[in-house]
mmCIF file of the N, C-alpha and C atoms, coordinates in Angstrom:
data_MODEL
# 
_entry.id   MODEL 
# 
loop_
_atom_site.group_PDB 
_atom_site.id 
_atom_site.type_symbol 
_atom_site.label_atom_id 
_atom_site.label_alt_id 
_atom_site.label_comp_id 
_atom_site.label_asym_id 
_atom_site.label_entity_id 
_atom_site.label_seq_id 
_atom_site.pdbx_PDB_ins_code 
_atom_site.Cartn_x 
_atom_site.Cartn_y 
_atom_site.Cartn_z 
_atom_site.occupancy 
_atom_site.B_iso_or_equiv 
_atom_site.pdbx_formal_charge 
_atom_site.auth_seq_id 
_atom_site.auth_comp_id 
_atom_site.auth_asym_id 
_atom_site.auth_atom_id 
_atom_site.pdbx_PDB_model_num 
ATOM 1   N N  . MET A 1 1  ? 91.548  120.299 -72.440 1.00 0.00 ? 1  MET A N  1 
ATOM 2   C CA . MET A 1 1  ? 92.618  119.979 -73.369 1.00 0.00 ? 1  MET A CA 1 
ATOM 3   C C  . MET A 1 1  ? 92.123  119.060 -74.475 1.00 0.00 ? 1  MET A C  1 
ATOM 4   N N  . TYR A 1 2  ? 91.276  118.108 -74.119 1.00 0.00 ? 2  TYR A N  1 
ATOM 5   C CA . TYR A 1 2  ? 90.801  117.178 -75.138 1.00 0.00 ? 2  TYR A CA 1 
ATOM 6   C C  . TYR A 1 2  ? 89.990  117.904 -76.203 1.00 0.00 ? 2  TYR A C  1 
ATOM 7   N N  . VAL A 1 3  ? 89.031  118.718 -75.791 1.00 0.00 ? 3  VAL A N  1 
ATOM 8   C CA . VAL A 1 3  ? 88.158  119.406 -76.753 1.00 0.00 ? 3  VAL A CA 1 
ATOM 9   C C  . VAL A 1 3  ? 88.950  120.390 -77.590 1.00 0.00 ? 3  VAL A C  1 
ATOM 10  N N  . ASN A 1 4  ? 89.832  121.163 -76.969 1.00 0.00 ? 4  ASN A N  1 
ATOM 11  C CA . ASN A 1 4  ? 90.519  122.238 -77.678 1.00 0.00 ? 4  ASN A CA 1 
ATOM 12  C C  . ASN A 1 4  ? 91.788  121.817 -78.412 1.00 0.00 ? 4  ASN A C  1 
ATOM 13  N N  . LEU A 1 5  ? 92.409  120.713 -78.011 1.00 0.00 ? 5  LEU A N  1 
ATOM 14  C CA . LEU A 1 5  ? 93.700  120.360 -78.600 1.00 0.00 ? 5  LEU A CA 1 
ATOM 15  C C  . LEU A 1 5  ? 93.761  119.003 -79.283 1.00 0.00 ? 5  LEU A C  1 
ATOM 16  N N  . LYS A 1 6  ? 92.824  118.102 -79.008 1.00 0.00 ? 6  LYS A N  1 
ATOM 17  C CA . LYS A 1 6  ? 92.960  116.747 -79.521 1.00 0.00 ? 6  LYS A CA 1 
ATOM 18  C C  . LYS A 1 6  ? 91.819  116.299 -80.420 1.00 0.00 ? 6  LYS A C  1 
ATOM 19  N N  . SER A 1 7  ? 90.582  116.619 -80.071 1.00 0.00 ? 7  SER A N  1 
ATOM 20  C CA . SER A 1 7  ? 89.443  115.960 -80.708 1.00 0.00 ? 7  SER A CA 1 
ATOM 21  C C  . SER A 1 7  ? 89.235  116.335 -82.171 1.00 0.00 ? 7  SER A C  1 
ATOM 22  N N  . GLY A 1 8  ? 89.500  117.598 -82.536 1.00 0.00 ? 8  GLY A N  1 
ATOM 23  C CA . GLY A 1 8  ? 89.223  118.051 -83.891 1.00 0.00 ? 8  GLY A CA 1 
ATOM 24  C C  . GLY A 1 8  ? 87.823  118.612 -84.048 1.00 0.00 ? 8  GLY A C  1 
ATOM 25  N N  . THR A 1 9  ? 87.039  118.599 -82.972 1.00 0.00 ? 9  THR A N  1 
ATOM 26  C CA . THR A 1 9  ? 85.699  119.186 -82.972 1.00 0.00 ? 9  THR A CA 1 
ATOM 27  C C  . THR A 1 9  ? 85.509  119.906 -81.645 1.00 0.00 ? 9  THR A C  1 
ATOM 28  N N  . ASP A 1 10 ? 85.145  121.201 -81.683 1.00 0.00 ? 10 ASP A N  1 
ATOM 29  C CA . ASP A 1 10 ? 84.987  121.926 -80.429 1.00 0.00 ? 10 ASP A CA 1 
ATOM 30  C C  . ASP A 1 10 ? 83.601  121.738 -79.835 1.00 0.00 ? 10 ASP A C  1 
ATOM 31  N N  . GLU A 1 11 ? 83.337  122.434 -78.729 1.00 0.00 ? 11 GLU A N  1 
ATOM 32  C CA . GLU A 1 11 ? 82.075  122.264 -78.013 1.00 0.00 ? 11 GLU A CA 1 
ATOM 33  C C  . GLU A 1 11 ? 80.859  122.728 -78.805 1.00 0.00 ? 11 GLU A C  1 
ATOM 34  N N  . ASN A 1 12 ? 81.074  123.471 -79.898 1.00 0.00 ? 12 ASN A N  1 
ATOM 35  C CA . ASN A 1 12 ? 79.987  123.914 -80.779 1.00 0.00 ? 12 ASN A CA 1 
ATOM 36  C C  . ASN A 1 12 ? 79.916  123.086 -82.058 1.00 0.00 ? 12 ASN A C  1 
ATOM 37  N N  . SER A 1 13 ? 80.590  121.941 -82.075 1.00 0.00 ? 13 SER A N  1 
ATOM 38  C CA . SER A 1 13 ? 80.642  121.021 -83.215 1.00 0.00 ? 13 SER A CA 1 
ATOM 39  C C  . SER A 1 13 ? 81.337  121.607 -84.436 1.00 0.00 ? 13 SER A C  1 
ATOM 40  N N  . VAL A 1 14 ? 82.210  122.601 -84.218 1.00 0.00 ? 14 VAL A N  1 
ATOM 41  C CA . VAL A 1 14 ? 83.011  123.167 -85.296 1.00 0.00 ? 14 VAL A CA 1 
ATOM 42  C C  . VAL A 1 14 ? 84.256  122.306 -85.463 1.00 0.00 ? 14 VAL A C  1 
ATOM 43  N N  . ILE A 1 15 ? 84.525  121.869 -86.687 1.00 0.00 ? 15 ILE A N  1 
ATOM 44  C CA . ILE A 1 15 ? 85.671  121.004 -86.964 1.00 0.00 ? 15 ILE A CA 1 
ATOM 45  C C  . ILE A 1 15 ? 86.907  121.860 -87.236 1.00 0.00 ? 15 ILE A C  1 
ATOM 46  N N  . TYR A 1 16 ? 88.057  121.451 -86.683 1.00 0.00 ? 16 TYR A N  1 
ATOM 47  C CA . TYR A 1 16 ? 89.306  122.179 -86.854 1.00 0.00 ? 16 TYR A CA 1 
ATOM 48  C C  . TYR A 1 16 ? 90.459  121.186 -86.896 1.00 0.00 ? 16 TYR A C  1 
ATOM 49  N N  . THR A 1 17 ? 91.645  121.660 -87.208 1.00 0.00 ? 17 THR A N  1 
ATOM 50  C CA . THR A 1 17 ? 92.844  120.826 -87.219 1.00 0.00 ? 17 THR A CA 1 
ATOM 51  C C  . THR A 1 17 ? 93.436  120.791 -85.814 1.00 0.00 ? 17 THR A C  1 
ATOM 52  N N  . PRO A 1 18 ? 93.511  119.620 -85.183 1.00 0.00 ? 18 PRO A N  1 
ATOM 53  C CA . PRO A 1 18 ? 94.054  119.528 -83.818 1.00 0.00 ? 18 PRO A CA 1 
ATOM 54  C C  . PRO A 1 18 ? 95.523  119.976 -83.764 1.00 0.00 ? 18 PRO A C  1 
ATOM 55  N N  . VAL A 1 19 ? 95.936  120.489 -82.609 1.00 0.00 ? 19 VAL A N  1 
ATOM 56  C CA . VAL A 1 19 ? 97.320  120.909 -82.389 1.00 0.00 ? 19 VAL A CA 1 
ATOM 57  C C  . VAL A 1 19 ? 97.862  120.218 -81.153 1.00 0.00 ? 19 VAL A C  1 
ATOM 58  N N  . GLY A 1 20 ? 99.154  120.267 -80.957 1.00 0.00 ? 20 GLY A N  1 
ATOM 59  C CA . GLY A 1 20 ? 99.760  119.774 -79.726 1.00 0.00 ? 20 GLY A CA 1 
ATOM 60  C C  . GLY A 1 20 ? 100.316 118.372 -79.803 1.00 0.00 ? 20 GLY A C  1 
ATOM 61  N N  . ASP A 1 21 ? 100.002 117.621 -80.856 1.00 0.00 ? 21 ASP A N  1 
ATOM 62  C CA . ASP A 1 21 ? 100.561 116.284 -81.039 1.00 0.00 ? 21 ASP A CA 1 
ATOM 63  C C  . ASP A 1 21 ? 100.342 115.391 -79.812 1.00 0.00 ? 21 ASP A C  1 
ATOM 64  N N  . PHE A 1 22 ? 99.119  115.392 -79.267 1.00 0.00 ? 22 PHE A N  1 
ATOM 65  C CA . PHE A 1 22 ? 98.793  114.551 -78.125 1.00 0.00 ? 22 PHE A CA 1 
ATOM 66  C C  . PHE A 1 22 ? 98.653  113.103 -78.566 1.00 0.00 ? 22 PHE A C  1 
ATOM 67  N N  . ALA A 1 23 ? 99.223  112.193 -77.783 1.00 0.00 ? 23 ALA A N  1 
ATOM 68  C CA . ALA A 1 23 ? 99.116  110.761 -78.059 1.00 0.00 ? 23 ALA A CA 1 
ATOM 69  C C  . ALA A 1 23 ? 97.752  110.253 -77.601 1.00 0.00 ? 23 ALA A C  1 
ATOM 70  N N  . ASP A 1 24 ? 97.312  109.138 -78.150 1.00 0.00 ? 24 ASP A N  1 
ATOM 71  C CA . ASP A 1 24 ? 96.106  108.470 -77.659 1.00 0.00 ? 24 ASP A CA 1 
ATOM 72  C C  . ASP A 1 24 ? 96.488  107.726 -76.386 1.00 0.00 ? 24 ASP A C  1 
ATOM 73  N N  . ALA A 1 25 ? 96.533  108.466 -75.293 1.00 0.00 ? 25 ALA A N  1 
ATOM 74  C CA . ALA A 1 25 ? 96.994  107.930 -74.013 1.00 0.00 ? 25 ALA A CA 1 
ATOM 75  C C  . ALA A 1 25 ? 96.282  108.664 -72.883 1.00 0.00 ? 25 ALA A C  1 
ATOM 76  N N  . ASN A 1 26 ? 96.571  108.273 -71.660 1.00 0.00 ? 26 ASN A N  1 
ATOM 77  C CA . ASN A 1 26 ? 96.032  108.942 -70.484 1.00 0.00 ? 26 ASN A CA 1 
ATOM 78  C C  . ASN A 1 26 ? 97.003  110.029 -70.034 1.00 0.00 ? 26 ASN A C  1 
ATOM 79  N N  . TYR A 1 27 ? 96.474  111.211 -69.707 1.00 0.00 ? 27 TYR A N  1 
ATOM 80  C CA . TYR A 1 27 ? 97.286  112.343 -69.248 1.00 0.00 ? 27 TYR A CA 1 
ATOM 81  C C  . TYR A 1 27 ? 96.849  112.742 -67.850 1.00 0.00 ? 27 TYR A C  1 
ATOM 82  N N  . TRP A 1 28 ? 97.828  112.878 -66.941 1.00 0.00 ? 28 TRP A N  1 
ATOM 83  C CA . TRP A 1 28 ? 97.523  113.288 -65.578 1.00 0.00 ? 28 TRP A CA 1 
ATOM 84  C C  . TRP A 1 28 ? 96.979  114.699 -65.527 1.00 0.00 ? 28 TRP A C  1 
ATOM 85  N N  . SER A 1 29 ? 96.068  114.923 -64.602 1.00 0.00 ? 29 SER A N  1 
ATOM 86  C CA . SER A 1 29 ? 95.628  116.258 -64.220 1.00 0.00 ? 29 SER A CA 1 
ATOM 87  C C  . SER A 1 29 ? 96.389  116.639 -62.960 1.00 0.00 ? 29 SER A C  1 
ATOM 88  N N  . SER A 1 30 ? 96.357  117.898 -62.592 1.00 0.00 ? 30 SER A N  1 
ATOM 89  C CA . SER A 1 30 ? 96.973  118.303 -61.328 1.00 0.00 ? 30 SER A CA 1 
ATOM 90  C C  . SER A 1 30 ? 95.980  118.209 -60.178 1.00 0.00 ? 30 SER A C  1 
ATOM 91  N N  . SER A 1 31 ? 94.776  117.733 -60.434 1.00 0.00 ? 31 SER A N  1 
ATOM 92  C CA . SER A 1 31 ? 93.728  117.673 -59.412 1.00 0.00 ? 31 SER A CA 1 
ATOM 93  C C  . SER A 1 31 ? 93.579  116.266 -58.838 1.00 0.00 ? 31 SER A C  1 
ATOM 94  N N  . GLU A 1 32 ? 93.412  116.220 -57.516 1.00 0.00 ? 32 GLU A N  1 
ATOM 95  C CA . GLU A 1 32 ? 93.137  114.951 -56.860 1.00 0.00 ? 32 GLU A CA 1 
ATOM 96  C C  . GLU A 1 32 ? 91.673  114.563 -57.026 1.00 0.00 ? 32 GLU A C  1 
ATOM 97  N N  . ASN A 1 33 ? 91.430  113.274 -57.100 1.00 0.00 ? 33 ASN A N  1 
ATOM 98  C CA . ASN A 1 33 ? 90.077  112.732 -57.090 1.00 0.00 ? 33 ASN A CA 1 
ATOM 99  C C  . ASN A 1 33 ? 89.746  112.305 -55.661 1.00 0.00 ? 33 ASN A C  1 
ATOM 100 N N  . THR A 1 34 ? 90.622  111.505 -55.078 1.00 0.00 ? 34 THR A N  1 
ATOM 101 C CA . THR A 1 34 ? 90.543  111.090 -53.669 1.00 0.00 ? 34 THR A CA 1 
ATOM 102 C C  . THR A 1 34 ? 91.962  111.105 -53.117 1.00 0.00 ? 34 THR A C  1 
ATOM 103 N N  . MET A 1 35 ? 92.122  110.667 -51.882 1.00 0.00 ? 35 MET A N  1 
ATOM 104 C CA . MET A 1 35 ? 93.452  110.619 -51.284 1.00 0.00 ? 35 MET A CA 1 
ATOM 105 C C  . MET A 1 35 ? 94.381  109.702 -52.080 1.00 0.00 ? 35 MET A C  1 
ATOM 106 N N  . TYR A 1 36 ? 93.841  108.668 -52.717 1.00 0.00 ? 36 TYR A N  1 
ATOM 107 C CA . TYR A 1 36 ? 94.647  107.677 -53.441 1.00 0.00 ? 36 TYR A CA 1 
ATOM 108 C C  . TYR A 1 36 ? 94.560  107.798 -54.958 1.00 0.00 ? 36 TYR A C  1 
ATOM 109 N N  . HIS A 1 37 ? 93.713  108.673 -55.450 1.00 0.00 ? 37 HIS A N  1 
ATOM 110 C CA . HIS A 1 37 ? 93.481  108.799 -56.894 1.00 0.00 ? 37 HIS A CA 1 
ATOM 111 C C  . HIS A 1 37 ? 93.641  110.247 -57.343 1.00 0.00 ? 37 HIS A C  1 
ATOM 112 N N  . ALA A 1 38 ? 94.079  110.425 -58.570 1.00 0.00 ? 38 ALA A N  1 
ATOM 113 C CA . ALA A 1 38 ? 94.124  111.743 -59.208 1.00 0.00 ? 38 ALA A CA 1 
ATOM 114 C C  . ALA A 1 38 ? 93.366  111.642 -60.534 1.00 0.00 ? 38 ALA A C  1 
ATOM 115 N N  . TRP A 1 39 ? 92.888  112.772 -61.014 1.00 0.00 ? 39 TRP A N  1 
ATOM 116 C CA . TRP A 1 39 ? 92.151  112.786 -62.272 1.00 0.00 ? 39 TRP A CA 1 
ATOM 117 C C  . TRP A 1 39 ? 93.094  112.629 -63.460 1.00 0.00 ? 39 TRP A C  1 
ATOM 118 N N  . VAL A 1 40 ? 92.660  111.883 -64.456 1.00 0.00 ? 40 VAL A N  1 
ATOM 119 C CA . VAL A 1 40 ? 93.366  111.794 -65.734 1.00 0.00 ? 40 VAL A CA 1 
ATOM 120 C C  . VAL A 1 40 ? 92.382  112.114 -66.847 1.00 0.00 ? 40 VAL A C  1 
ATOM 121 N N  . GLN A 1 41 ? 92.924  112.649 -67.930 1.00 0.00 ? 41 GLN A N  1 
ATOM 122 C CA . GLN A 1 41 ? 92.153  112.840 -69.150 1.00 0.00 ? 41 GLN A CA 1 
ATOM 123 C C  . GLN A 1 41 ? 92.487  111.679 -70.066 1.00 0.00 ? 41 GLN A C  1 
ATOM 124 N N  . VAL A 1 42 ? 91.473  110.917 -70.446 1.00 0.00 ? 42 VAL A N  1 
ATOM 125 C CA . VAL A 1 42 ? 91.662  109.750 -71.305 1.00 0.00 ? 42 VAL A CA 1 
ATOM 126 C C  . VAL A 1 42 ? 91.500  110.222 -72.750 1.00 0.00 ? 42 VAL A C  1 
ATOM 127 N N  . PHE A 1 43 ? 92.602  110.404 -73.449 1.00 0.00 ? 43 PHE A N  1 
ATOM 128 C CA . PHE A 1 43 ? 92.552  110.995 -74.788 1.00 0.00 ? 43 PHE A CA 1 
ATOM 129 C C  . PHE A 1 43 ? 91.980  110.093 -75.872 1.00 0.00 ? 43 PHE A C  1 
ATOM 130 N N  . PRO A 1 44 ? 92.085  108.777 -75.793 1.00 0.00 ? 44 PRO A N  1 
ATOM 131 C CA . PRO A 1 44 ? 91.439  108.008 -76.862 1.00 0.00 ? 44 PRO A CA 1 
ATOM 132 C C  . PRO A 1 44 ? 89.929  108.245 -76.950 1.00 0.00 ? 44 PRO A C  1 
ATOM 133 N N  . GLY A 1 45 ? 89.267  108.508 -75.820 1.00 0.00 ? 45 GLY A N  1 
ATOM 134 C CA . GLY A 1 45 ? 87.813  108.660 -75.852 1.00 0.00 ? 45 GLY A CA 1 
ATOM 135 C C  . GLY A 1 45 ? 87.297  109.987 -75.335 1.00 0.00 ? 45 GLY A C  1 
ATOM 136 N N  . GLY A 1 46 ? 88.161  110.773 -74.684 1.00 0.00 ? 46 GLY A N  1 
ATOM 137 C CA . GLY A 1 46 ? 87.755  112.084 -74.216 1.00 0.00 ? 46 GLY A CA 1 
ATOM 138 C C  . GLY A 1 46 ? 87.127  112.131 -72.837 1.00 0.00 ? 46 GLY A C  1 
ATOM 139 N N  . VAL A 1 47 ? 87.079  111.010 -72.118 1.00 0.00 ? 47 VAL A N  1 
ATOM 140 C CA . VAL A 1 47 ? 86.480  111.007 -70.788 1.00 0.00 ? 47 VAL A CA 1 
ATOM 141 C C  . VAL A 1 47 ? 87.536  111.327 -69.727 1.00 0.00 ? 47 VAL A C  1 
ATOM 142 N N  . GLN A 1 48 ? 87.079  111.681 -68.538 1.00 0.00 ? 48 GLN A N  1 
ATOM 143 C CA . GLN A 1 48 ? 87.959  111.886 -67.392 1.00 0.00 ? 48 GLN A CA 1 
ATOM 144 C C  . GLN A 1 48 ? 87.670  110.785 -66.386 1.00 0.00 ? 48 GLN A C  1 
ATOM 145 N N  . ASP A 1 49 ? 88.727  110.351 -65.689 1.00 0.00 ? 49 ASP A N  1 
ATOM 146 C CA . ASP A 1 49 ? 88.566  109.257 -64.741 1.00 0.00 ? 49 ASP A CA 1 
ATOM 147 C C  . ASP A 1 49 ? 89.590  109.426 -63.625 1.00 0.00 ? 49 ASP A C  1 
ATOM 148 N N  . GLY A 1 50 ? 89.345  108.789 -62.498 1.00 0.00 ? 50 GLY A N  1 
ATOM 149 C CA . GLY A 1 50 ? 90.296  108.782 -61.398 1.00 0.00 ? 50 GLY A CA 1 
ATOM 150 C C  . GLY A 1 50 ? 91.214  107.576 -61.509 1.00 0.00 ? 50 GLY A C  1 
ATOM 151 N N  . PHE A 1 51 ? 92.519  107.807 -61.496 1.00 0.00 ? 51 PHE A N  1 
ATOM 152 C CA . PHE A 1 51 ? 93.520  106.737 -61.560 1.00 0.00 ? 51 PHE A CA 1 
ATOM 153 C C  . PHE A 1 51 ? 94.299  106.716 -60.264 1.00 0.00 ? 51 PHE A C  1 
ATOM 154 N N  . ARG A 1 52 ? 94.689  105.523 -59.851 1.00 0.00 ? 52 ARG A N  1 
ATOM 155 C CA . ARG A 1 52 ? 95.539  105.407 -58.663 1.00 0.00 ? 52 ARG A CA 1 
ATOM 156 C C  . ARG A 1 52 ? 96.845  106.154 -58.907 1.00 0.00 ? 52 ARG A C  1 
ATOM 157 N N  . LYS A 1 53 ? 97.318  106.835 -57.895 1.00 0.00 ? 53 LYS A N  1 
ATOM 158 C CA . LYS A 1 53 ? 98.493  107.699 -58.044 1.00 0.00 ? 53 LYS A CA 1 
ATOM 159 C C  . LYS A 1 53 ? 99.769  106.940 -58.379 1.00 0.00 ? 53 LYS A C  1 
ATOM 160 N N  . GLU A 1 54 ? 99.842  105.649 -58.064 1.00 0.00 ? 54 GLU A N  1 
ATOM 161 C CA . GLU A 1 54 ? 101.061 104.907 -58.400 1.00 0.00 ? 54 GLU A CA 1 
ATOM 162 C C  . GLU A 1 54 ? 101.057 104.403 -59.847 1.00 0.00 ? 54 GLU A C  1 
ATOM 163 N N  . TRP A 1 55 ? 99.950  104.536 -60.555 1.00 0.00 ? 55 TRP A N  1 
ATOM 164 C CA . TRP A 1 55 ? 99.898  104.144 -61.966 1.00 0.00 ? 55 TRP A CA 1 
ATOM 165 C C  . TRP A 1 55 ? 100.630 105.176 -62.818 1.00 0.00 ? 55 TRP A C  1 
ATOM 166 N N  . THR A 1 56 ? 100.993 104.792 -64.024 1.00 0.00 ? 56 THR A N  1 
ATOM 167 C CA . THR A 1 56 ? 101.701 105.713 -64.906 1.00 0.00 ? 56 THR A CA 1 
ATOM 168 C C  . THR A 1 56 ? 100.756 106.294 -65.951 1.00 0.00 ? 56 THR A C  1 
ATOM 169 N N  . ALA A 1 57 ? 101.026 107.528 -66.316 1.00 0.00 ? 57 ALA A N  1 
ATOM 170 C CA . ALA A 1 57 ? 100.276 108.222 -67.367 1.00 0.00 ? 57 ALA A CA 1 
ATOM 171 C C  . ALA A 1 57 ? 101.178 109.303 -67.947 1.00 0.00 ? 57 ALA A C  1 
ATOM 172 N N  . MET A 1 58 ? 100.792 109.842 -69.066 1.00 0.00 ? 58 MET A N  1 
ATOM 173 C CA . MET A 1 58 ? 101.561 110.905 -69.723 1.00 0.00 ? 58 MET A CA 1 
ATOM 174 C C  . MET A 1 58 ? 101.374 112.206 -68.942 1.00 0.00 ? 58 MET A C  1 
ATOM 175 N N  . VAL A 1 59 ? 102.303 113.151 -69.155 1.00 0.00 ? 59 VAL A N  1 
ATOM 176 C CA . VAL A 1 59 ? 102.224 114.475 -68.538 1.00 0.00 ? 59 VAL A CA 1 
ATOM 177 C C  . VAL A 1 59 ? 102.441 115.512 -69.619 1.00 0.00 ? 59 VAL A C  1 
ATOM 178 N N  . ARG A 1 60 ? 101.667 116.585 -69.577 1.00 0.00 ? 60 ARG A N  1 
ATOM 179 C CA . ARG A 1 60 ? 101.875 117.706 -70.492 1.00 0.00 ? 60 ARG A CA 1 
ATOM 180 C C  . ARG A 1 60 ? 101.902 118.977 -69.667 1.00 0.00 ? 60 ARG A C  1 
ATOM 181 N N  . ALA A 1 61 ? 103.026 119.660 -69.661 1.00 0.00 ? 61 ALA A N  1 
ATOM 182 C CA . ALA A 1 61 ? 103.139 120.910 -68.913 1.00 0.00 ? 61 ALA A CA 1 
ATOM 183 C C  . ALA A 1 61 ? 102.281 121.986 -69.587 1.00 0.00 ? 61 ALA A C  1 
ATOM 184 N N  . VAL A 1 62 ? 101.551 122.729 -68.779 1.00 0.00 ? 62 VAL A N  1 
ATOM 185 C CA . VAL A 1 62 ? 100.685 123.795 -69.299 1.00 0.00 ? 62 VAL A CA 1 
ATOM 186 C C  . VAL A 1 62 ? 101.159 125.101 -68.686 1.00 0.00 ? 62 VAL A C  1 
ATOM 187 N N  . ARG A 1 63 ? 101.457 126.049 -69.533 1.00 0.00 ? 63 ARG A N  1 
ATOM 188 C CA . ARG A 1 63 ? 101.974 127.319 -69.072 1.00 0.00 ? 63 ARG A CA 1 
ATOM 189 C C  . ARG A 1 63 ? 100.863 128.264 -68.624 1.00 0.00 ? 63 ARG A C  1 
ATOM 190 N N  . ALA A 1 64 ? 99.731  128.264 -69.328 1.00 0.00 ? 64 ALA A N  1 
ATOM 191 C CA . ALA A 1 64 ? 98.622  129.162 -68.994 1.00 0.00 ? 64 ALA A CA 1 
ATOM 192 C C  . ALA A 1 64 ? 97.330  128.545 -69.499 1.00 0.00 ? 64 ALA A C  1 
ATOM 193 N N  . PHE A 1 65 ? 96.228  128.967 -68.921 1.00 0.00 ? 65 PHE A N  1 
ATOM 194 C CA . PHE A 1 65 ? 94.920  128.494 -69.357 1.00 0.00 ? 65 PHE A CA 1 
ATOM 195 C C  . PHE A 1 65 ? 94.205  129.571 -70.128 1.00 0.00 ? 65 PHE A C  1 
# 
C-alpha cells in the first residue's frame, strides 16, 4: 500500500501522483507478528513494524489485491 498508494514513487523509481488520501500515520495490517503484536505499515517513512494489539492505529478496508 505504501509503495503503490502513498509514496509517489514505485518500486522502479517511477514518479506518479499518489491516490487514496492516506494520512501520515500507522495503518494496521491483518497479519499477526506475534501473539501480542500485529504488523502495521508506518506511512510517514514506509517501514513495517510490529505494534502491540492494544495500541491504536488507522484502518483502511481493502476490497481486493
